[in-house]
Chimera marker file (.cmm) of the C-alpha trace (Angstrom):
<marker_set name="trace">
<marker id="1" x="15.876" y="133.728" z="143.497" r="1" g="1" b="0" radius="0.5"/>
<marker id="2" x="15.778" y="131.810" z="146.878" r="1" g="1" b="0" radius="0.5"/>
<marker id="3" x="12.426" y="130.792" z="148.039" r="1" g="1" b="0" radius="0.5"/>
<marker id="4" x="11.268" y="131.816" z="151.471" r="1" g="1" b="0" radius="0.5"/>
<marker id="5" x="11.100" y="129.198" z="154.260" r="1" g="1" b="0" radius="0.5"/>
<marker id="6" x="7.728" y="129.182" z="155.702" r="1" g="1" b="0" radius="0.5"/>
<marker id="7" x="9.078" y="129.241" z="159.283" r="1" g="1" b="0" radius="0.5"/>
<marker id="8" x="10.135" y="133.013" z="158.537" r="1" g="1" b="0" radius="0.5"/>
<marker id="9" x="6.305" y="133.872" z="157.571" r="1" g="1" b="0" radius="0.5"/>
<marker id="10" x="4.605" y="135.361" z="160.581" r="1" g="1" b="0" radius="0.5"/>
<marker id="11" x="0.975" y="135.776" z="161.241" r="1" g="1" b="0" radius="0.5"/>
<marker id="12" x="0.849" y="139.319" z="159.535" r="1" g="1" b="0" radius="0.5"/>
<marker id="13" x="2.317" y="137.638" z="156.180" r="1" g="1" b="0" radius="0.5"/>
<marker id="14" x="-0.316" y="134.998" z="156.279" r="1" g="1" b="0" radius="0.5"/>
<marker id="15" x="-3.139" y="137.363" z="157.083" r="1" g="1" b="0" radius="0.5"/>
<marker id="16" x="-1.837" y="139.530" z="153.906" r="1" g="1" b="0" radius="0.5"/>
<marker id="17" x="-1.617" y="136.230" z="151.888" r="1" g="1" b="0" radius="0.5"/>
<marker id="18" x="-5.201" y="135.341" z="152.914" r="1" g="1" b="0" radius="0.5"/>
<marker id="19" x="-6.601" y="138.676" z="151.872" r="1" g="1" b="0" radius="0.5"/>
<marker id="20" x="-5.040" y="138.266" z="148.540" r="1" g="1" b="0" radius="0.5"/>
<marker id="21" x="-6.445" y="134.961" z="148.041" r="1" g="1" b="0" radius="0.5"/>
<marker id="22" x="-9.941" y="136.106" z="148.777" r="1" g="1" b="0" radius="0.5"/>
<marker id="23" x="-9.448" y="139.049" z="146.322" r="1" g="1" b="0" radius="0.5"/>
<marker id="24" x="-5.996" y="139.240" z="144.281" r="1" g="1" b="0" radius="0.5"/>
<marker id="25" x="-7.141" y="142.865" z="143.356" r="1" g="1" b="0" radius="0.5"/>
<marker id="26" x="-7.506" y="144.238" z="146.914" r="1" g="1" b="0" radius="0.5"/>
<marker id="27" x="-5.817" y="147.396" z="147.570" r="1" g="1" b="0" radius="0.5"/>
<marker id="28" x="-3.151" y="147.800" z="150.293" r="1" g="1" b="0" radius="0.5"/>
<marker id="29" x="-5.490" y="150.600" z="151.755" r="1" g="1" b="0" radius="0.5"/>
<marker id="30" x="-8.288" y="147.929" z="152.203" r="1" g="1" b="0" radius="0.5"/>
<marker id="31" x="-6.029" y="145.166" z="153.502" r="1" g="1" b="0" radius="0.5"/>
<marker id="32" x="-4.145" y="147.634" z="155.924" r="1" g="1" b="0" radius="0.5"/>
<marker id="33" x="-7.760" y="148.603" z="157.309" r="1" g="1" b="0" radius="0.5"/>
<marker id="34" x="-8.655" y="145.014" z="157.705" r="1" g="1" b="0" radius="0.5"/>
<marker id="35" x="-5.558" y="144.053" z="159.695" r="1" g="1" b="0" radius="0.5"/>
<marker id="36" x="-5.445" y="147.372" z="161.534" r="1" g="1" b="0" radius="0.5"/>
<marker id="37" x="-1.661" y="148.126" z="160.143" r="1" g="1" b="0" radius="0.5"/>
<marker id="38" x="-0.470" y="150.756" z="158.043" r="1" g="1" b="0" radius="0.5"/>
<marker id="39" x="-0.451" y="150.935" z="154.315" r="1" g="1" b="0" radius="0.5"/>
<marker id="40" x="3.490" y="151.131" z="154.361" r="1" g="1" b="0" radius="0.5"/>
<marker id="41" x="3.534" y="147.911" z="156.300" r="1" g="1" b="0" radius="0.5"/>
<marker id="42" x="1.301" y="146.032" z="154.040" r="1" g="1" b="0" radius="0.5"/>
<marker id="43" x="3.426" y="147.454" z="150.954" r="1" g="1" b="0" radius="0.5"/>
<marker id="44" x="6.684" y="146.396" z="152.467" r="1" g="1" b="0" radius="0.5"/>
<marker id="45" x="5.612" y="143.026" z="153.500" r="1" g="1" b="0" radius="0.5"/>
<marker id="46" x="3.841" y="142.487" z="149.958" r="1" g="1" b="0" radius="0.5"/>
<marker id="47" x="7.347" y="143.397" z="148.170" r="1" g="1" b="0" radius="0.5"/>
<marker id="48" x="9.154" y="141.239" z="150.298" r="1" g="1" b="0" radius="0.5"/>
<marker id="49" x="6.623" y="138.316" z="149.712" r="1" g="1" b="0" radius="0.5"/>
<marker id="50" x="6.858" y="138.969" z="145.733" r="1" g="1" b="0" radius="0.5"/>
<marker id="51" x="10.788" y="139.373" z="145.723" r="1" g="1" b="0" radius="0.5"/>
<marker id="52" x="11.209" y="136.065" z="147.646" r="1" g="1" b="0" radius="0.5"/>
<marker id="53" x="8.750" y="134.144" z="145.368" r="1" g="1" b="0" radius="0.5"/>
<marker id="54" x="6.209" y="133.349" z="148.092" r="1" g="1" b="0" radius="0.5"/>
<marker id="55" x="3.490" y="134.883" z="145.873" r="1" g="1" b="0" radius="0.5"/>
<marker id="56" x="3.198" y="135.876" z="142.097" r="1" g="1" b="0" radius="0.5"/>
<marker id="57" x="0.671" y="138.249" z="140.539" r="1" g="1" b="0" radius="0.5"/>
<marker id="58" x="-1.334" y="136.260" z="137.732" r="1" g="1" b="0" radius="0.5"/>
<marker id="59" x="-4.693" y="136.347" z="136.038" r="1" g="1" b="0" radius="0.5"/>
<marker id="60" x="-6.437" y="133.188" z="136.928" r="1" g="1" b="0" radius="0.5"/>
<marker id="61" x="-8.843" y="132.048" z="133.945" r="1" g="1" b="0" radius="0.5"/>
<marker id="62" x="-11.488" y="129.500" z="133.864" r="1" g="1" b="0" radius="0.5"/>
<marker id="63" x="-10.147" y="127.297" z="131.009" r="1" g="1" b="0" radius="0.5"/>
<marker id="64" x="-13.522" y="125.841" z="130.147" r="1" g="1" b="0" radius="0.5"/>
<marker id="65" x="-14.685" y="129.361" z="129.439" r="1" g="1" b="0" radius="0.5"/>
<marker id="66" x="-11.557" y="130.100" z="126.854" r="1" g="1" b="0" radius="0.5"/>
<marker id="67" x="-11.705" y="126.643" z="125.053" r="1" g="1" b="0" radius="0.5"/>
<marker id="68" x="-9.728" y="124.070" z="126.950" r="1" g="1" b="0" radius="0.5"/>
<marker id="69" x="-12.312" y="121.113" z="126.623" r="1" g="1" b="0" radius="0.5"/>
<marker id="70" x="-9.965" y="118.125" z="127.504" r="1" g="1" b="0" radius="0.5"/>
<marker id="71" x="-8.538" y="117.812" z="131.073" r="1" g="1" b="0" radius="0.5"/>
<marker id="72" x="-6.503" y="114.604" z="131.946" r="1" g="1" b="0" radius="0.5"/>
<marker id="73" x="-4.163" y="113.076" z="134.505" r="1" g="1" b="0" radius="0.5"/>
<marker id="74" x="-1.348" y="110.934" z="133.235" r="1" g="1" b="0" radius="0.5"/>
<marker id="75" x="0.633" y="108.596" z="135.072" r="1" g="1" b="0" radius="0.5"/>
<marker id="76" x="4.147" y="108.142" z="133.567" r="1" g="1" b="0" radius="0.5"/>
<marker id="77" x="6.430" y="105.300" z="134.203" r="1" g="1" b="0" radius="0.5"/>
<marker id="78" x="10.285" y="105.953" z="133.463" r="1" g="1" b="0" radius="0.5"/>
<marker id="79" x="12.773" y="103.488" z="132.692" r="1" g="1" b="0" radius="0.5"/>
<marker id="80" x="15.545" y="103.535" z="133.988" r="1" g="1" b="0" radius="0.5"/>
<marker id="81" x="14.522" y="105.313" z="137.362" r="1" g="1" b="0" radius="0.5"/>
<marker id="82" x="17.808" y="107.425" z="136.877" r="1" g="1" b="0" radius="0.5"/>
<marker id="83" x="16.151" y="109.378" z="133.917" r="1" g="1" b="0" radius="0.5"/>
<marker id="84" x="13.185" y="110.638" z="136.143" r="1" g="1" b="0" radius="0.5"/>
<marker id="85" x="14.588" y="114.148" z="136.493" r="1" g="1" b="0" radius="0.5"/>
<marker id="86" x="15.425" y="114.486" z="132.874" r="1" g="1" b="0" radius="0.5"/>
<marker id="87" x="12.104" y="113.226" z="132.014" r="1" g="1" b="0" radius="0.5"/>
<marker id="88" x="10.453" y="115.760" z="134.437" r="1" g="1" b="0" radius="0.5"/>
<marker id="89" x="12.369" y="118.713" z="133.070" r="1" g="1" b="0" radius="0.5"/>
<marker id="90" x="11.222" y="117.891" z="129.481" r="1" g="1" b="0" radius="0.5"/>
<marker id="91" x="7.758" y="117.556" z="130.369" r="1" g="1" b="0" radius="0.5"/>
<marker id="92" x="7.604" y="120.634" z="132.589" r="1" g="1" b="0" radius="0.5"/>
<marker id="93" x="8.368" y="122.648" z="129.605" r="1" g="1" b="0" radius="0.5"/>
<marker id="94" x="5.310" y="121.574" z="127.751" r="1" g="1" b="0" radius="0.5"/>
<marker id="95" x="2.582" y="124.306" z="127.692" r="1" g="1" b="0" radius="0.5"/>
<marker id="96" x="-0.304" y="121.972" z="128.501" r="1" g="1" b="0" radius="0.5"/>
<marker id="97" x="1.063" y="120.821" z="131.596" r="1" g="1" b="0" radius="0.5"/>
<marker id="98" x="-0.620" y="122.517" z="134.561" r="1" g="1" b="0" radius="0.5"/>
<marker id="99" x="0.806" y="120.249" z="137.358" r="1" g="1" b="0" radius="0.5"/>
<marker id="100" x="3.784" y="117.847" z="137.571" r="1" g="1" b="0" radius="0.5"/>
<marker id="101" x="5.090" y="115.854" z="140.600" r="1" g="1" b="0" radius="0.5"/>
<marker id="102" x="7.430" y="112.925" z="141.168" r="1" g="1" b="0" radius="0.5"/>
<marker id="103" x="5.543" y="110.119" z="142.934" r="1" g="1" b="0" radius="0.5"/>
<marker id="104" x="6.094" y="106.998" z="145.091" r="1" g="1" b="0" radius="0.5"/>
<marker id="105" x="4.202" y="103.898" z="144.208" r="1" g="1" b="0" radius="0.5"/>
<marker id="106" x="3.177" y="102.438" z="141.033" r="1" g="1" b="0" radius="0.5"/>
<marker id="107" x="4.427" y="104.989" z="138.738" r="1" g="1" b="0" radius="0.5"/>
<marker id="108" x="7.031" y="107.966" z="138.707" r="1" g="1" b="0" radius="0.5"/>
<marker id="109" x="5.542" y="111.079" z="137.618" r="1" g="1" b="0" radius="0.5"/>
<marker id="110" x="2.030" y="112.487" z="137.921" r="1" g="1" b="0" radius="0.5"/>
<marker id="111" x="0.955" y="115.083" z="135.123" r="1" g="1" b="0" radius="0.5"/>
<marker id="112" x="-2.200" y="116.930" z="134.680" r="1" g="1" b="0" radius="0.5"/>
<marker id="113" x="-2.698" y="118.697" z="131.436" r="1" g="1" b="0" radius="0.5"/>
<marker id="114" x="-5.307" y="120.921" z="129.769" r="1" g="1" b="0" radius="0.5"/>
<marker id="115" x="-5.808" y="120.650" z="126.081" r="1" g="1" b="0" radius="0.5"/>
<marker id="116" x="-8.146" y="122.128" z="123.383" r="1" g="1" b="0" radius="0.5"/>
<marker id="117" x="-9.856" y="118.921" z="122.718" r="1" g="1" b="0" radius="0.5"/>
<marker id="118" x="-9.289" y="115.109" z="122.870" r="1" g="1" b="0" radius="0.5"/>
<marker id="119" x="-7.182" y="115.127" z="119.522" r="1" g="1" b="0" radius="0.5"/>
<marker id="120" x="-4.902" y="117.702" z="121.173" r="1" g="1" b="0" radius="0.5"/>
<marker id="121" x="-4.691" y="115.351" z="124.097" r="1" g="1" b="0" radius="0.5"/>
<marker id="122" x="-3.823" y="112.425" z="121.924" r="1" g="1" b="0" radius="0.5"/>
<marker id="123" x="-0.901" y="114.267" z="120.224" r="1" g="1" b="0" radius="0.5"/>
<marker id="124" x="0.248" y="115.464" z="123.704" r="1" g="1" b="0" radius="0.5"/>
<marker id="125" x="0.421" y="111.786" z="125.093" r="1" g="1" b="0" radius="0.5"/>
<marker id="126" x="2.101" y="110.589" z="121.852" r="1" g="1" b="0" radius="0.5"/>
<marker id="127" x="4.498" y="113.603" z="122.406" r="1" g="1" b="0" radius="0.5"/>
<marker id="128" x="5.387" y="112.439" z="125.877" r="1" g="1" b="0" radius="0.5"/>
<marker id="129" x="5.587" y="108.726" z="125.086" r="1" g="1" b="0" radius="0.5"/>
<marker id="130" x="8.337" y="109.677" z="122.656" r="1" g="1" b="0" radius="0.5"/>
<marker id="131" x="10.486" y="111.306" z="125.321" r="1" g="1" b="0" radius="0.5"/>
<marker id="132" x="13.574" y="109.037" z="126.090" r="1" g="1" b="0" radius="0.5"/>
<marker id="133" x="13.028" y="107.216" z="129.211" r="1" g="1" b="0" radius="0.5"/>
<marker id="134" x="9.240" y="107.226" z="129.211" r="1" g="1" b="0" radius="0.5"/>
<marker id="135" x="8.373" y="103.512" z="129.311" r="1" g="1" b="0" radius="0.5"/>
<marker id="136" x="4.407" y="103.551" z="129.686" r="1" g="1" b="0" radius="0.5"/>
<marker id="137" x="1.434" y="106.326" z="130.319" r="1" g="1" b="0" radius="0.5"/>
<marker id="138" x="-1.798" y="105.741" z="131.849" r="1" g="1" b="0" radius="0.5"/>
<marker id="139" x="-4.360" y="108.460" z="131.133" r="1" g="1" b="0" radius="0.5"/>
<marker id="140" x="-7.479" y="109.389" z="133.013" r="1" g="1" b="0" radius="0.5"/>
<marker id="141" x="-9.763" y="111.976" z="131.460" r="1" g="1" b="0" radius="0.5"/>
<marker id="142" x="-11.469" y="114.420" z="133.693" r="1" g="1" b="0" radius="0.5"/>
<marker id="143" x="-15.076" y="114.805" z="132.607" r="1" g="1" b="0" radius="0.5"/>
<marker id="144" x="-15.785" y="117.560" z="134.867" r="1" g="1" b="0" radius="0.5"/>
<marker id="145" x="-13.712" y="119.705" z="137.278" r="1" g="1" b="0" radius="0.5"/>
<marker id="146" x="-15.703" y="120.448" z="140.376" r="1" g="1" b="0" radius="0.5"/>
<marker id="147" x="-13.078" y="122.243" z="142.321" r="1" g="1" b="0" radius="0.5"/>
<marker id="148" x="-9.853" y="124.205" z="141.141" r="1" g="1" b="0" radius="0.5"/>
<marker id="149" x="-8.296" y="126.171" z="144.115" r="1" g="1" b="0" radius="0.5"/>
<marker id="150" x="-5.192" y="127.338" z="145.851" r="1" g="1" b="0" radius="0.5"/>
<marker id="151" x="-4.354" y="125.754" z="149.341" r="1" g="1" b="0" radius="0.5"/>
<marker id="152" x="-6.213" y="126.977" z="152.374" r="1" g="1" b="0" radius="0.5"/>
<marker id="153" x="-3.894" y="128.853" z="154.288" r="1" g="1" b="0" radius="0.5"/>
<marker id="154" x="-5.958" y="128.217" z="157.362" r="1" g="1" b="0" radius="0.5"/>
<marker id="155" x="-4.974" y="124.610" z="157.310" r="1" g="1" b="0" radius="0.5"/>
<marker id="156" x="-1.430" y="125.630" z="158.394" r="1" g="1" b="0" radius="0.5"/>
<marker id="157" x="-2.586" y="127.020" z="161.734" r="1" g="1" b="0" radius="0.5"/>
<marker id="158" x="-1.652" y="125.013" z="164.741" r="1" g="1" b="0" radius="0.5"/>
<link id1="1" id2="2" r="1" g="1" b="0" radius="0.2"/>
<link id1="2" id2="3" r="1" g="1" b="0" radius="0.2"/>
<link id1="3" id2="4" r="1" g="1" b="0" radius="0.2"/>
<link id1="4" id2="5" r="1" g="1" b="0" radius="0.2"/>
<link id1="5" id2="6" r="1" g="1" b="0" radius="0.2"/>
<link id1="6" id2="7" r="1" g="1" b="0" radius="0.2"/>
<link id1="7" id2="8" r="1" g="1" b="0" radius="0.2"/>
<link id1="8" id2="9" r="1" g="1" b="0" radius="0.2"/>
<link id1="9" id2="10" r="1" g="1" b="0" radius="0.2"/>
<link id1="10" id2="11" r="1" g="1" b="0" radius="0.2"/>
<link id1="11" id2="12" r="1" g="1" b="0" radius="0.2"/>
<link id1="12" id2="13" r="1" g="1" b="0" radius="0.2"/>
<link id1="13" id2="14" r="1" g="1" b="0" radius="0.2"/>
<link id1="14" id2="15" r="1" g="1" b="0" radius="0.2"/>
<link id1="15" id2="16" r="1" g="1" b="0" radius="0.2"/>
<link id1="16" id2="17" r="1" g="1" b="0" radius="0.2"/>
<link id1="17" id2="18" r="1" g="1" b="0" radius="0.2"/>
<link id1="18" id2="19" r="1" g="1" b="0" radius="0.2"/>
<link id1="19" id2="20" r="1" g="1" b="0" radius="0.2"/>
<link id1="20" id2="21" r="1" g="1" b="0" radius="0.2"/>
<link id1="21" id2="22" r="1" g="1" b="0" radius="0.2"/>
<link id1="22" id2="23" r="1" g="1" b="0" radius="0.2"/>
<link id1="23" id2="24" r="1" g="1" b="0" radius="0.2"/>
<link id1="24" id2="25" r="1" g="1" b="0" radius="0.2"/>
<link id1="25" id2="26" r="1" g="1" b="0" radius="0.2"/>
<link id1="26" id2="27" r="1" g="1" b="0" radius="0.2"/>
<link id1="27" id2="28" r="1" g="1" b="0" radius="0.2"/>
<link id1="28" id2="29" r="1" g="1" b="0" radius="0.2"/>
<link id1="29" id2="30" r="1" g="1" b="0" radius="0.2"/>
<link id1="30" id2="31" r="1" g="1" b="0" radius="0.2"/>
<link id1="31" id2="32" r="1" g="1" b="0" radius="0.2"/>
<link id1="32" id2="33" r="1" g="1" b="0" radius="0.2"/>
<link id1="33" id2="34" r="1" g="1" b="0" radius="0.2"/>
<link id1="34" id2="35" r="1" g="1" b="0" radius="0.2"/>
<link id1="35" id2="36" r="1" g="1" b="0" radius="0.2"/>
<link id1="36" id2="37" r="1" g="1" b="0" radius="0.2"/>
<link id1="37" id2="38" r="1" g="1" b="0" radius="0.2"/>
<link id1="38" id2="39" r="1" g="1" b="0" radius="0.2"/>
<link id1="39" id2="40" r="1" g="1" b="0" radius="0.2"/>
<link id1="40" id2="41" r="1" g="1" b="0" radius="0.2"/>
<link id1="41" id2="42" r="1" g="1" b="0" radius="0.2"/>
<link id1="42" id2="43" r="1" g="1" b="0" radius="0.2"/>
<link id1="43" id2="44" r="1" g="1" b="0" radius="0.2"/>
<link id1="44" id2="45" r="1" g="1" b="0" radius="0.2"/>
<link id1="45" id2="46" r="1" g="1" b="0" radius="0.2"/>
<link id1="46" id2="47" r="1" g="1" b="0" radius="0.2"/>
<link id1="47" id2="48" r="1" g="1" b="0" radius="0.2"/>
<link id1="48" id2="49" r="1" g="1" b="0" radius="0.2"/>
<link id1="49" id2="50" r="1" g="1" b="0" radius="0.2"/>
<link id1="50" id2="51" r="1" g="1" b="0" radius="0.2"/>
<link id1="51" id2="52" r="1" g="1" b="0" radius="0.2"/>
<link id1="52" id2="53" r="1" g="1" b="0" radius="0.2"/>
<link id1="53" id2="54" r="1" g="1" b="0" radius="0.2"/>
<link id1="54" id2="55" r="1" g="1" b="0" radius="0.2"/>
<link id1="55" id2="56" r="1" g="1" b="0" radius="0.2"/>
<link id1="56" id2="57" r="1" g="1" b="0" radius="0.2"/>
<link id1="57" id2="58" r="1" g="1" b="0" radius="0.2"/>
<link id1="58" id2="59" r="1" g="1" b="0" radius="0.2"/>
<link id1="59" id2="60" r="1" g="1" b="0" radius="0.2"/>
<link id1="60" id2="61" r="1" g="1" b="0" radius="0.2"/>
<link id1="61" id2="62" r="1" g="1" b="0" radius="0.2"/>
<link id1="62" id2="63" r="1" g="1" b="0" radius="0.2"/>
<link id1="63" id2="64" r="1" g="1" b="0" radius="0.2"/>
<link id1="64" id2="65" r="1" g="1" b="0" radius="0.2"/>
<link id1="65" id2="66" r="1" g="1" b="0" radius="0.2"/>
<link id1="66" id2="67" r="1" g="1" b="0" radius="0.2"/>
<link id1="67" id2="68" r="1" g="1" b="0" radius="0.2"/>
<link id1="68" id2="69" r="1" g="1" b="0" radius="0.2"/>
<link id1="69" id2="70" r="1" g="1" b="0" radius="0.2"/>
<link id1="70" id2="71" r="1" g="1" b="0" radius="0.2"/>
<link id1="71" id2="72" r="1" g="1" b="0" radius="0.2"/>
<link id1="72" id2="73" r="1" g="1" b="0" radius="0.2"/>
<link id1="73" id2="74" r="1" g="1" b="0" radius="0.2"/>
<link id1="74" id2="75" r="1" g="1" b="0" radius="0.2"/>
<link id1="75" id2="76" r="1" g="1" b="0" radius="0.2"/>
<link id1="76" id2="77" r="1" g="1" b="0" radius="0.2"/>
<link id1="77" id2="78" r="1" g="1" b="0" radius="0.2"/>
<link id1="78" id2="79" r="1" g="1" b="0" radius="0.2"/>
<link id1="79" id2="80" r="1" g="1" b="0" radius="0.2"/>
<link id1="80" id2="81" r="1" g="1" b="0" radius="0.2"/>
<link id1="81" id2="82" r="1" g="1" b="0" radius="0.2"/>
<link id1="82" id2="83" r="1" g="1" b="0" radius="0.2"/>
<link id1="83" id2="84" r="1" g="1" b="0" radius="0.2"/>
<link id1="84" id2="85" r="1" g="1" b="0" radius="0.2"/>
<link id1="85" id2="86" r="1" g="1" b="0" radius="0.2"/>
<link id1="86" id2="87" r="1" g="1" b="0" radius="0.2"/>
<link id1="87" id2="88" r="1" g="1" b="0" radius="0.2"/>
<link id1="88" id2="89" r="1" g="1" b="0" radius="0.2"/>
<link id1="89" id2="90" r="1" g="1" b="0" radius="0.2"/>
<link id1="90" id2="91" r="1" g="1" b="0" radius="0.2"/>
<link id1="91" id2="92" r="1" g="1" b="0" radius="0.2"/>
<link id1="92" id2="93" r="1" g="1" b="0" radius="0.2"/>
<link id1="93" id2="94" r="1" g="1" b="0" radius="0.2"/>
<link id1="94" id2="95" r="1" g="1" b="0" radius="0.2"/>
<link id1="95" id2="96" r="1" g="1" b="0" radius="0.2"/>
<link id1="96" id2="97" r="1" g="1" b="0" radius="0.2"/>
<link id1="97" id2="98" r="1" g="1" b="0" radius="0.2"/>
<link id1="98" id2="99" r="1" g="1" b="0" radius="0.2"/>
<link id1="99" id2="100" r="1" g="1" b="0" radius="0.2"/>
<link id1="100" id2="101" r="1" g="1" b="0" radius="0.2"/>
<link id1="101" id2="102" r="1" g="1" b="0" radius="0.2"/>
<link id1="102" id2="103" r="1" g="1" b="0" radius="0.2"/>
<link id1="103" id2="104" r="1" g="1" b="0" radius="0.2"/>
<link id1="104" id2="105" r="1" g="1" b="0" radius="0.2"/>
<link id1="105" id2="106" r="1" g="1" b="0" radius="0.2"/>
<link id1="106" id2="107" r="1" g="1" b="0" radius="0.2"/>
<link id1="107" id2="108" r="1" g="1" b="0" radius="0.2"/>
<link id1="108" id2="109" r="1" g="1" b="0" radius="0.2"/>
<link id1="109" id2="110" r="1" g="1" b="0" radius="0.2"/>
<link id1="110" id2="111" r="1" g="1" b="0" radius="0.2"/>
<link id1="111" id2="112" r="1" g="1" b="0" radius="0.2"/>
<link id1="112" id2="113" r="1" g="1" b="0" radius="0.2"/>
<link id1="113" id2="114" r="1" g="1" b="0" radius="0.2"/>
<link id1="114" id2="115" r="1" g="1" b="0" radius="0.2"/>
<link id1="115" id2="116" r="1" g="1" b="0" radius="0.2"/>
<link id1="116" id2="117" r="1" g="1" b="0" radius="0.2"/>
<link id1="117" id2="118" r="1" g="1" b="0" radius="0.2"/>
<link id1="118" id2="119" r="1" g="1" b="0" radius="0.2"/>
<link id1="119" id2="120" r="1" g="1" b="0" radius="0.2"/>
<link id1="120" id2="121" r="1" g="1" b="0" radius="0.2"/>
<link id1="121" id2="122" r="1" g="1" b="0" radius="0.2"/>
<link id1="122" id2="123" r="1" g="1" b="0" radius="0.2"/>
<link id1="123" id2="124" r="1" g="1" b="0" radius="0.2"/>
<link id1="124" id2="125" r="1" g="1" b="0" radius="0.2"/>
<link id1="125" id2="126" r="1" g="1" b="0" radius="0.2"/>
<link id1="126" id2="127" r="1" g="1" b="0" radius="0.2"/>
<link id1="127" id2="128" r="1" g="1" b="0" radius="0.2"/>
<link id1="128" id2="129" r="1" g="1" b="0" radius="0.2"/>
<link id1="129" id2="130" r="1" g="1" b="0" radius="0.2"/>
<link id1="130" id2="131" r="1" g="1" b="0" radius="0.2"/>
<link id1="131" id2="132" r="1" g="1" b="0" radius="0.2"/>
<link id1="132" id2="133" r="1" g="1" b="0" radius="0.2"/>
<link id1="133" id2="134" r="1" g="1" b="0" radius="0.2"/>
<link id1="134" id2="135" r="1" g="1" b="0" radius="0.2"/>
<link id1="135" id2="136" r="1" g="1" b="0" radius="0.2"/>
<link id1="136" id2="137" r="1" g="1" b="0" radius="0.2"/>
<link id1="137" id2="138" r="1" g="1" b="0" radius="0.2"/>
<link id1="138" id2="139" r="1" g="1" b="0" radius="0.2"/>
<link id1="139" id2="140" r="1" g="1" b="0" radius="0.2"/>
<link id1="140" id2="141" r="1" g="1" b="0" radius="0.2"/>
<link id1="141" id2="142" r="1" g="1" b="0" radius="0.2"/>
<link id1="142" id2="143" r="1" g="1" b="0" radius="0.2"/>
<link id1="143" id2="144" r="1" g="1" b="0" radius="0.2"/>
<link id1="144" id2="145" r="1" g="1" b="0" radius="0.2"/>
<link id1="145" id2="146" r="1" g="1" b="0" radius="0.2"/>
<link id1="146" id2="147" r="1" g="1" b="0" radius="0.2"/>
<link id1="147" id2="148" r="1" g="1" b="0" radius="0.2"/>
<link id1="148" id2="149" r="1" g="1" b="0" radius="0.2"/>
<link id1="149" id2="150" r="1" g="1" b="0" radius="0.2"/>
<link id1="150" id2="151" r="1" g="1" b="0" radius="0.2"/>
<link id1="151" id2="152" r="1" g="1" b="0" radius="0.2"/>
<link id1="152" id2="153" r="1" g="1" b="0" radius="0.2"/>
<link id1="153" id2="154" r="1" g="1" b="0" radius="0.2"/>
<link id1="154" id2="155" r="1" g="1" b="0" radius="0.2"/>
<link id1="155" id2="156" r="1" g="1" b="0" radius="0.2"/>
<link id1="156" id2="157" r="1" g="1" b="0" radius="0.2"/>
<link id1="157" id2="158" r="1" g="1" b="0" radius="0.2"/>
</marker_set>
């Protein structure tokens, strides 16, 4: 599935995405009324956004309310650096990982995780420490998450 280049998204696409960010269950009828376009137009645009991977439909839960009590940021140092992609691929398959990115600077990978408790977190850290190429990790535990959000599409307006 090829991802859509944002240069091919127009103002109507962004308006539909903004409506869905406010309420992911908003009906095509309400979106069409708000944007003053036909329901068919909204449906067609929405289906294209789904097909090209721009948007996916998920149920977003509050991790704390369902039992995830330990959140952490883990800096991962990879040696030799040529193993970075292989290490990232292995870590990306671990279900605790909520965010993974290659970085510049002091460490090679940034990993955010959600675990049931601190014992689960220790087991997770021991697991990634045993991945071939992981030289060192540094963990910062998040005591409280104050904001967890999707990007604000208004930031893309010129």
